[in-house]
Residue, then its C-alpha position, 0 to 999 in steps of 0.5 A: p244537225s244542231v236543230m235535229a239534236s233537240t227535235h229528232t224525237l218528233l220525226d220518223q226519218i231525217n233525210v240527209m243531203c249527201y250530195d252537192m259536195d263539189y263546192l271546192p275550188q278544184t274538181w271533186h265528186n258530187a256525192a263521194l261516200i267515204e272519207g278515204g283518209d282525207p278529212t278535208k274533202p266533203v263526203a256523205q260519211s261526214r255529213i251523216a256523222a254530224f247527225i249521229n254525233v248530236g244524238v240522232p239515232k242511225s235508224k232515223l237517218g236517210l242517206g241522200i243520193p243524187f240522180y244528177g252529176r256535175r260537169w267541169t271543163g278544162t280538166t279530166q282529172l279529180s282534184s284539179n283546176g277546171n271550170k265548173i259548168g253545172e249540173i247534168r241530169y243522169g238521163s241526159l248523161v247516159s243518152d249522150a254517146s259522146l260522153w257515155q263511153d266505157v273508156y271514159k268511165k272511172w271509179d274512185a275506190t278511195h271515196l267510192a264514187e263514179y266519174l267520167s274522164v272525157t279526154a275528147s272534150n276535156q271534161f270531168i263529170s261526177f255522177n252516181g250510177d249503179r256502182a255508187i248506188h250499190e256502195a251507198v246501200a251497202y254502206g247504209k245497211a251496214q251502218g243501220f240507217g233508216g233508209f235512202m232518199t233521192f233527188s230527183l226522179s225527173k233527173e234520171y228519166i230517159p224518155s226514149a227507154s221503156g219499162d224500168a230502163r226509163s228510171p234506171l237509178s230508181t230501179t237499181l236502188s229498189f233492187e239494192v234495197n229490196g233484193h228484187 
């Protein structure tokens, strides 16, 4: 943000990486959207605010959305001790029938984030799906942000699908931004 304070006039858009926020010692969302009353938890709202607070116009900011999640073992709960085992591509996640089950899908209404609580294998998996993208776009539009960016298209790709279903998150993002 400090670099952008003096250089934003030279740029058309500044894309803010609003993910990889699960660096706490306990399970946390990869891309939680809002603070929800707990300023100690990293969220997109705080990352964006850092740029606004140094004078970057909201209209130049692009809200970053990940197309992958983070996986923890040894727990199924948010804000609990577990072992982070790394990234999981969205395309791999939704293609794994042992993980992608309605019974495991959860929504954190406080932080506007999706996750899986996989009791069968004792895993916590944060991810961005359709609901999180809907909320991110609604938030970005309401705030007057200049756009959205994603990382990365290859992480959402589902080779066994056809048409728009091969890139489900891009399809959702396009629909949410453009209305079709």
